[in-house]
Structures are given as C-alpha cells and as structure tokens.
C-alpha positions as CSV (number, residue, x, y, z in Angstrom):
1,M,-0.2,0.0,-0.1
2,T,1.5,3.2,-0.9
3,N,1.2,6.5,0.9
4,T,-1.3,8.0,-2.1
5,S,-4.0,5.1,-1.3
6,L,-4.1,6.3,2.4
7,S,-7.1,8.8,3.3
8,P,-6.1,12.3,3.9
9,R,-6.2,11.8,7.8
10,R,-4.1,8.5,7.9
11,R,-1.4,10.2,5.4
12,A,-1.1,13.0,7.7
13,L,-0.6,10.7,10.7
14,S,1.6,8.7,8.9
15,W,3.8,12.0,8.3
16,L,3.5,12.7,11.9
17,A,4.7,9.3,13.1
18,A,7.7,9.5,10.6
19,G,8.6,12.8,11.9
20,A,8.4,11.8,15.5
21,L,10.7,9.0,14.6
22,L,13.1,11.1,12.7
23,S,12.9,13.4,16.0
24,A,13.6,10.8,18.4
25,G,16.5,9.3,16.3
26,F,18.2,13.0,16.6
27,A,17.1,13.5,20.2
28,A,19.2,9.9,20.9
29,Q,22.0,11.3,18.7
30,A,22.2,14.4,20.8
31,H,22.2,12.3,24.1
32,D,24.7,9.8,23.4
33,E,27.4,10.9,26.0
34,V,27.3,9.8,29.5
35,T,25.9,12.5,31.7
36,R,26.4,13.2,35.1
37,T,23.7,15.1,37.4
38,A,25.2,17.5,39.9
39,I,24.8,16.5,43.5
40,G,23.7,20.0,46.0
41,D,27.4,20.5,47.1
42,P,29.7,21.2,43.9
43,K,32.7,20.3,45.8
44,F,31.4,16.8,47.0
45,P,33.2,14.3,44.9
46,I,30.2,12.3,43.7
47,A,27.3,13.0,41.1
48,A,23.7,12.4,42.2
49,A,23.1,10.2,39.2
50,V,25.1,9.0,36.1
51,T,23.3,8.1,33.1
52,V,24.6,5.9,30.5
53,P,23.0,6.0,27.1
54,H,22.7,2.9,24.7
55,G,26.3,2.2,22.8
56,Y,28.7,1.8,25.8
57,S,30.4,-1.2,27.2
58,T,30.6,-1.7,30.9
59,T,33.8,-2.8,33.1
60,Y,33.3,-3.9,36.5
61,L,36.3,-3.7,38.8
62,S,36.5,-6.0,41.8
63,G,36.9,-4.4,45.0
64,N,40.4,-3.6,46.0
65,L,42.3,-3.4,49.4
66,P,45.3,-1.2,50.4
67,D,49.1,-2.3,50.1
68,V,51.3,-2.1,53.3
69,A,52.0,1.5,53.9
70,N,54.3,0.9,56.8
71,A,56.4,-2.4,56.5
72,Q,58.0,-2.0,60.1
73,A,54.4,-2.2,61.7
74,P,53.0,-5.4,62.9
75,K,51.3,-7.5,60.3
76,G,47.9,-7.3,59.9
77,T,47.2,-4.0,62.0
78,V,45.9,-0.7,60.8
79,E,49.3,0.8,61.6
80,A,50.5,-1.5,58.6
81,Y,48.2,-0.1,56.3
82,G,47.6,3.6,57.5
83,N,44.7,5.4,58.3
84,T,41.8,5.6,56.1
85,E,42.9,8.5,54.1
86,T,46.3,6.6,53.3
87,Q,44.4,3.5,52.6
88,T,41.8,5.3,50.3
89,A,44.6,6.7,48.5
90,S,46.3,3.2,48.2
91,V,43.1,1.4,46.9
92,L,42.3,4.1,44.1
93,K,45.7,3.8,42.8
94,K,45.6,0.3,42.5
95,L,42.2,0.8,40.5
96,G,43.7,3.5,38.6
97,D,46.3,1.2,37.5
98,T,43.7,-1.3,36.4
99,L,41.9,1.1,34.4
100,K,44.9,2.3,32.8
101,S,45.8,-1.2,31.7
102,L,42.4,-1.4,30.1
103,G,42.9,1.9,28.4
104,L,40.3,3.6,30.8
105,G,41.0,6.3,33.3
106,Y,39.1,7.7,36.2
107,G,36.9,9.8,34.0
108,D,35.3,6.9,32.7
109,V,34.1,5.7,36.0
110,V,30.2,5.7,36.8
111,S,29.8,4.2,39.9
112,A,31.8,3.4,43.0
113,T,31.1,1.3,46.1
114,V,33.2,2.1,49.2
115,Y,33.3,-0.1,52.2
116,L,35.0,1.2,55.5
117,V,35.8,-0.4,58.7
118,G,35.5,1.5,61.7
119,D,38.9,3.1,62.8
120,P,39.9,1.9,66.4
121,A,41.8,5.5,66.6
122,K,38.4,6.9,66.1
123,G,36.4,5.1,68.6
124,G,35.2,2.8,66.0
125,E,33.4,5.4,63.8
126,I,34.3,5.6,60.1
127,D,36.7,8.2,58.7
128,F,34.3,9.6,56.1
129,A,36.2,12.8,56.0
130,G,39.6,10.9,55.6
131,M,37.9,8.7,52.7
132,N,36.6,11.9,51.1
133,A,39.7,13.5,51.1
134,A,41.6,10.8,49.0
135,F,38.7,10.2,47.0
136,S,38.4,13.9,45.9
137,T,42.1,13.8,44.6
138,V,41.0,11.7,41.8
139,F,37.2,12.4,41.3
140,G,36.0,15.8,40.6
141,A,39.2,17.6,40.9
142,P,40.4,20.0,38.4
143,A,42.5,17.5,36.4
144,Q,39.7,14.7,36.2
145,P,36.1,16.7,37.0
146,N,34.2,13.4,36.3
147,K,32.2,12.6,39.4
148,P,30.7,8.8,39.9
149,A,27.8,7.9,41.6
150,R,28.7,6.4,44.8
151,S,27.6,4.4,47.7
152,T,29.8,4.6,51.1
153,V,28.7,1.4,53.5
154,K,30.0,0.8,57.1
155,V,31.0,-2.9,57.5
156,A,32.2,-4.7,60.4
157,G,35.6,-6.2,58.7
158,L,37.2,-6.9,55.6
159,V,38.7,-9.9,54.4
160,L,42.5,-8.3,55.0
161,P,42.9,-7.9,58.8
162,G,44.2,-4.3,59.3
163,A,42.3,-2.7,56.4
164,L,39.8,0.0,56.9
165,V,39.0,0.5,52.9
166,E,37.7,-1.5,50.2
167,I,36.6,0.1,46.9
168,D,34.9,-1.3,43.7
169,L,34.3,0.7,40.6
170,I,32.2,0.3,37.2
171,A,33.5,2.2,34.2
172,V,31.9,2.4,30.6
173,H,33.5,3.1,27.5
174,R,32.0,3.3,23.9
175,H,31.6,0.3,21.9
176,G,34.2,-0.4,19.5
177,G,37.3,0.2,21.7
178,D,36.6,4.2,21.7
179,K,37.1,5.5,25.2
180,A,34.2,7.1,26.7
181,K,34.2,11.1,26.2
182,A,34.8,12.7,29.5
183,T,31.7,14.8,30.4
184,P,31.6,17.5,33.2
185,D,28.9,17.4,36.0
186,A,25.8,19.1,35.0
187,K,25.1,22.2,36.5
C-alpha cells in the first residue's frame, strides 16, 4: 500500500509518525554521551546520578584493598596499612592502574562502592572525611572533573586484617574500543 492510497487523515498521521521517529533519532544522537547530574554541593566528589546511553560497554572492577604502607608495623594491623585516607589513596592507585591497563581512566568511572571499617583510633567510627579527602584527589578534581555515583557502607570488617577500606568501581566506554568521552558534571 502506497502513501497515496491512504485517506488524507491517515496520510497526515503517517507523516506525523515518521517525523516523530526522525526526531527521536536526532534526540538519541544528541544524548549519546554519559551525563552526570550534579549533587547539591559542587565540591562533593560524587554525582547525584549518572546516565549511560546505549552504545557503551561496561567494565566492573573488583574490590581492591590497600597495600602495606608501613612494613615495620605489625602485620595485619591498621598501622601496617595506614589511616583511612592513606588506605583510600592506596586502593584508588591500584584501581587507577587497572583502569589504565584497560585503556580507561578515572573519568570513565560511573559508579563506586566504598566499604569502610570503623577506625579504632576514632572510637570505631568510620573516617568519612579521610576517605573523601583521598577520593576527591581523583574524582571531581581540576585534573579530572568527572564524578561517579557512589555508595559508602560501614562494615564490621574486611577480608584483610588491618584494612579499613575496600572499593569497587564500574566504568564505561563506547562500543568498538573508543574511550568514553569525558563529560563534566551537569550544573
């Protein structure tokens, strides 16, 4: 059936439908970048939400634990791995090395989960500020402004005695091996 055999009303509806499909295609092309919705405090190193459009591959990075920071300290102690800020920096360095080996970077990270153990030096409370201080050096920083969505969970303990921090990440990149284009936070 050709367009000319349709009634004028159906022909108009058919043209409207074609226009809507064409518009949807243009809209999809306009939104083909990862978008990050800003959280209330622009200095906070996380996004309220991150939206990943069709056409991206997802890479899940397993949880990482800190490396020994003080080899002279007793094995399996907080002193051996350092405080929460030191441990967070160590874990992020390891995750950054993994990202780099995959052709990715911190700007490609869309989600993070941080597990914190209460610090004995802080009466068993987590050192959220210490974790955020290290986290802010790689996310939402001038050199790398992209911020992931993040959850932070207080846990009773981790598999590594003395560890106060474990972090896992989710990163995305365009299909076909093209690295995801960095997009700054929405204002």
